Each structure stands twice: as C-alpha cells, then as structure tokens.
C-alpha positions as CSV (number, residue, x, y, z in Angstrom):
1,M,-89.5,-27.6,22.9
2,S,-87.7,-26.7,19.8
3,M,-84.0,-26.1,19.7
4,K,-82.7,-23.1,17.9
5,N,-79.9,-23.7,15.4
6,N,-77.3,-21.1,16.5
7,R,-75.0,-20.0,13.6
8,G,-71.5,-18.7,14.3
9,Y,-67.9,-19.8,15.0
10,T,-66.9,-21.9,17.9
11,L,-64.1,-20.8,20.2
12,I,-61.8,-23.6,18.8
13,E,-62.3,-22.3,15.2
14,L,-61.5,-18.7,16.2
15,I,-58.3,-19.8,18.0
16,I,-57.2,-21.8,15.0
17,A,-57.9,-18.9,12.6
18,V,-56.1,-16.4,14.8
19,G,-53.1,-18.8,15.2
20,L,-52.9,-19.3,11.4
21,F,-53.1,-15.6,10.8
22,A,-50.3,-14.9,13.4
23,L,-48.1,-17.6,11.8
24,V,-48.5,-16.1,8.3
25,M,-47.8,-12.6,9.5
26,T,-44.7,-13.7,11.4
27,L,-43.3,-15.3,8.2
28,A,-44.2,-12.3,6.1
29,S,-42.6,-9.8,8.5
30,G,-39.5,-11.9,8.8
31,A,-39.1,-11.9,5.0
32,Y,-39.8,-8.2,4.9
33,L,-37.0,-7.5,7.5
34,V,-34.6,-9.6,5.5
35,M,-35.4,-7.6,2.4
36,I,-34.8,-4.4,4.2
37,G,-31.4,-5.6,5.4
38,I,-30.4,-6.7,1.9
39,N,-31.5,-3.3,0.5
40,R,-29.4,-1.4,3.1
41,Q,-26.4,-3.5,2.2
42,T,-26.9,-2.9,-1.5
43,Q,-27.3,0.8,-1.0
44,G,-24.2,1.0,1.1
45,I,-22.1,-0.8,-1.5
46,A,-23.6,1.3,-4.4
47,T,-22.9,4.6,-2.6
48,G,-19.2,3.7,-2.1
49,I,-18.8,2.4,-5.7
50,N,-20.6,5.5,-7.1
51,N,-18.2,7.7,-5.1
52,L,-15.2,5.8,-6.5
53,S,-16.6,5.9,-10.0
54,F,-17.0,9.7,-9.8
55,A,-13.3,10.0,-8.7
56,L,-12.1,7.7,-11.5
57,E,-14.2,9.6,-14.1
58,T,-12.6,12.9,-12.9
59,M,-9.2,11.4,-13.1
60,T,-9.7,9.9,-16.6
61,R,-11.2,13.2,-17.9
62,D,-8.2,15.1,-16.6
63,I,-5.7,12.6,-17.9
64,R,-7.3,12.5,-21.4
65,T,-6.8,16.2,-21.9
66,G,-3.4,16.4,-20.2
67,T,0.1,16.0,-21.7
68,N,3.6,14.9,-20.6
69,Y,2.6,11.7,-18.8
70,S,5.0,10.2,-16.3
71,G,4.4,7.7,-13.5
72,V,5.0,4.3,-12.3
73,G,3.2,2.2,-9.7
74,G,1.1,4.2,-7.2
75,S,1.8,7.8,-8.5
76,F,1.1,9.5,-11.8
77,T,1.9,13.0,-12.9
78,F,1.0,15.0,-16.0
79,T,0.6,18.6,-17.2
80,S,-2.9,20.0,-17.2
81,A,-4.8,20.8,-20.4
82,D,-4.1,24.5,-20.1
83,G,-0.4,23.7,-19.6
84,S,-0.2,25.9,-16.5
85,S,0.1,23.3,-13.8
86,S,1.3,19.8,-12.9
87,V,-1.3,17.4,-11.6
88,T,-0.3,14.4,-9.5
89,Y,-2.6,11.5,-8.5
90,A,-1.4,9.1,-5.8
91,L,-2.5,6.9,-2.9
92,R,-2.2,8.4,0.5
93,D,-3.9,7.4,3.8
94,N,-6.2,4.9,2.1
95,S,-7.5,7.5,-0.2
96,I,-6.8,8.7,-3.8
97,V,-5.4,12.3,-3.7
98,Q,-5.0,14.9,-6.4
99,N,-2.2,17.3,-5.6
100,N,-2.5,16.2,-1.9
101,I,-6.3,16.7,-1.7
102,A,-8.4,13.6,-1.2
103,I,-10.9,13.0,-4.0
104,T,-12.5,9.8,-2.6
105,D,-14.9,9.5,0.4
106,P,-13.1,8.5,3.7
107,S,-15.5,5.5,4.1
108,V,-14.0,3.9,0.9
109,E,-10.7,2.4,1.8
110,I,-8.3,2.2,-1.1
111,S,-5.6,-0.5,-0.5
112,S,-3.9,-0.4,-3.9
113,L,-3.6,2.2,-6.7
114,V,-1.6,1.2,-9.8
115,F,-0.9,3.3,-12.9
116,S,0.5,1.6,-16.0
117,V,1.7,4.1,-18.6
118,S,2.5,3.3,-22.2
119,G,3.3,5.2,-25.4
120,I,4.8,8.3,-23.6
121,G,7.8,8.7,-25.8
122,S,7.8,11.4,-28.5
123,F,7.7,10.1,-32.0
124,R,10.4,12.6,-33.1
125,A,12.7,11.6,-30.3
126,T,12.2,7.8,-30.0
127,G,10.2,6.6,-33.0
128,D,7.4,5.5,-30.6
129,R,4.2,5.5,-32.7
130,Q,1.9,4.5,-29.8
131,Q,-0.6,7.0,-28.5
132,A,-0.1,7.7,-24.8
133,R,-2.3,5.5,-22.7
134,V,-2.8,5.1,-18.9
135,T,-4.4,2.1,-17.2
136,I,-5.6,2.6,-13.7
137,I,-6.2,-0.3,-11.3
138,V,-7.8,0.4,-7.9
139,S,-8.5,-2.1,-5.1
140,G,-10.0,-1.7,-1.7
141,T,-13.1,-2.2,0.5
142,V,-16.5,-0.5,0.7
143,P,-18.5,-0.6,4.0
144,Y,-22.1,-1.8,3.7
145,A,-23.1,-2.6,7.2
146,A,-21.8,-2.1,10.8
147,G,-18.4,-3.7,10.7
148,K,-18.9,-5.4,7.3
149,N,-16.9,-4.6,4.2
150,E,-17.1,-5.7,0.5
151,N,-13.8,-6.0,-1.5
152,F,-13.6,-4.5,-5.0
153,T,-11.1,-4.1,-7.8
154,I,-11.8,-1.6,-10.6
155,Q,-9.8,-1.1,-13.8
156,T,-10.2,1.8,-16.2
157,G,-8.1,3.4,-18.9
158,A,-7.5,6.8,-20.5
159,T,-5.9,7.7,-23.8
160,M,-4.4,11.1,-24.5
161,R,-6.7,13.0,-27.0
162,G,-3.9,14.9,-28.8
163,S,-1.2,13.2,-30.8
164,D,2.4,14.3,-31.0
165,I,3.0,12.6,-34.4
C-alpha cells in the first residue's frame, strides 16, 4: 500500500496563525483608539482657542479704528470709529463682554483679562508723541475632554490707526 502525501495545514499551525493575527489586531486597534482620543483632545482645544482668537480679533479691529482710549486692568473703554457710541470691553462671569454682551463661548473660561494702555495723551495737551497702543493679555482654561482642561495665556496688541499729531 502506498501512502498519500496530504498537503495542508495542521491544527497547531492554524491556531498559531490565528493567535498571531489576533495579537497584531489587538495592538493595532489599541493604537487606533489612542489616536482617536488624542485627535478629540486636539480638536477640543483648537475649537476653544479659535473662538477666543475670533473674539480677540474683533476686539483689536474695533480698538484700532476707535479713539479716546481709557482703561486700566480688566476694563477698557473707547469711542467707536463712527464716534456715535462708547464701547467697553471687560471680564464678567468668566467671559469677555462687549457692552455687557458676552463675545466668548461659555465653554472657554477666562480667568484674567488685562488691558495695558500707553500713548493716550494728546500731543497738543501733554507733549506725548507716542501713538496710542493697547496690549491685551487673556488667561484661562479650555475644556478638551470630560472634566479635563488646558490652561492658556494669549497676548495681543492694537495700535490706533489715526494720529492726533
């Protein structure tokens, strides 16, 4: 009698192959889940910072075109570009407000808002030759996951476009 040479995989080889495949897939799916979590955190922080950047850009645009700057610390007032109204920016209830209307998202908590004003004297009255300039420093936290926050500090400046010299 002749014995046939059976070709194929043994049960042991199949078990080892399936086990290796399961191990590789477990590691790959774990890395994928970590990447999804990091992406969500990054998107959360970016959304909060983008909202804050929009508010600061609105503030600096208004300040550049305004006149009659006055303010110290956490409040800043100036006359609008058309000269018809007074605009005030301040910190209230962990939000930046413009004339008592919040301009930042409630999820972004502002803990500190500081305005530093220089060059606001009239040349004719005080001999001040500096152009009016406002530096704004904002600090706070941005949520990026359930119960987790990221601290931030942003500084920007605005210089009055017109000159009173």
